[in-house]
Phi, psi and omega in degrees: 000133181292149181296135177233170181235145173247153183267123184232136178223158179286327176224157183302323186269007180264159177293127184281161174246144178274126181248130182287145176263171176275174182299330182271007178092353178277170177231131179283136177299327179295329177293319177294315183293336178296329179261334180231079184307133181095354181299139179236005179170183179227155173219165180208161179267122181295128178297336183273304184270345184063015175265155177284136178236143178274146175273134183294129180240123179229113177051049176080008181242127179267126183258139183294156175300173184304322181263018180087174182293324180062207182248024180287159173261122181263135185258139183285137172261141175237153177302132184298319181299318181293319180296318180296320180296316181292325177297321179294320179296315180298318180295319179296316180297318181296321180296318179295316184292329180295338181286321183242344176058027179262139178277161180229164171292126178259139177271135180250111185261146174084024181293139173298151183299333185277349185294135180250172176301321180295322177299318179296315180298317181296317182291305185285343176297339178289341180269330183167184183293125178261123180258350176201136174217129184217135172256123180287131183233155175291131184298322185281314186264337184080002181282149178297146176267001177091009175207169181200192181224150178216146178223139182252157178284332187244134182294324179298322177295316178302314182297321179295319182293320181296326188272021174207163177269162187227131176267106182242119180053040176083013181222141178286130180234154177248139181236121185210168174285131175300141182296142175022096181294143185288131177274170184295332182260003182271149179291163179299135179292147181284146174269000184255141176238154178263125181252106183263160179072027177291156175247161187295340180276359177276122179259169177298325178294320178301312182293319180298313181297321181293311186282347177296340180291342181262339182164175183294128179258125182261339181199144173229129182231123174244114182300146174235133358296163185301135181229020174067023174208169180208169175237135177236131181247130179258162177287337183233131183291339178296321179294313179301314182297320184289338181271342183298134181093355182275151168252120184239155180258118177237120181054040177080007182241137178278118177249156180247134181255131179216175180297140173272116183295141173296161187299333183271005182291162183300128184293330179294323177299318180294319180296321178298320182290318178298321178297328182285325187253347184272187174199164172103333175202169188298155181298322181297313180295322178299317181298318180297316181295321180298318180297325178291322179293314181291000000 
């Protein structure tokens, strides 16, 4: 079967993006999640009943409706808990910002390698006055690290930009406030994140390729024997910080990203976390094995 594309959008009234299908006509959830990070399924409005219908998902594979994909626009589903959590974070951020009305440097994740500072200024200039735009680059090669920063003169513009996704140079990007800015007496933030709920078919290459869309990845570690989690280290701590607390879809599986505890952190905290995200054996035994590995 020749390759075909289905039309997918984040909301019904938004411009859709074409997503490629597999040879058998199905669509991989990981293909959708590559363009819409965090996606856990698709739905569409029935032309007959005008009700929303869910697309059948089996082991990370989305199957077409009875009459095929057609020319319908399919809407992305996100985990409800994650959406509620992000809504709370956005509301909290908005409440704080209304108090002082000061803008901040926003991190722009998922930039295409070819994007320049001028491209950022041109794109975000359509929303309002841009007072700073920067693409983070490797000191030695000068190549983009896949993310950057932008700052606006007006807080209302900043708030509008944060609350939507952005198509920059043909790729969907996310623009957000970096998590909890470091104070003068706080230790340096870690560049490493903890990836929980991993499955055994996830390789270091799989994780590296997936997380490269957010920024330069310097190391990926999967403990052996397998313990249902991994560690990913970025070149920049801003990227690691901005991903913490997110639920992302990798190879059709929802994984949770959190802070990677420093080596001197409390071992009970680590055991609790492994128990929460792991599987296959008891939390106590997982904690003991983890301590031996570390």
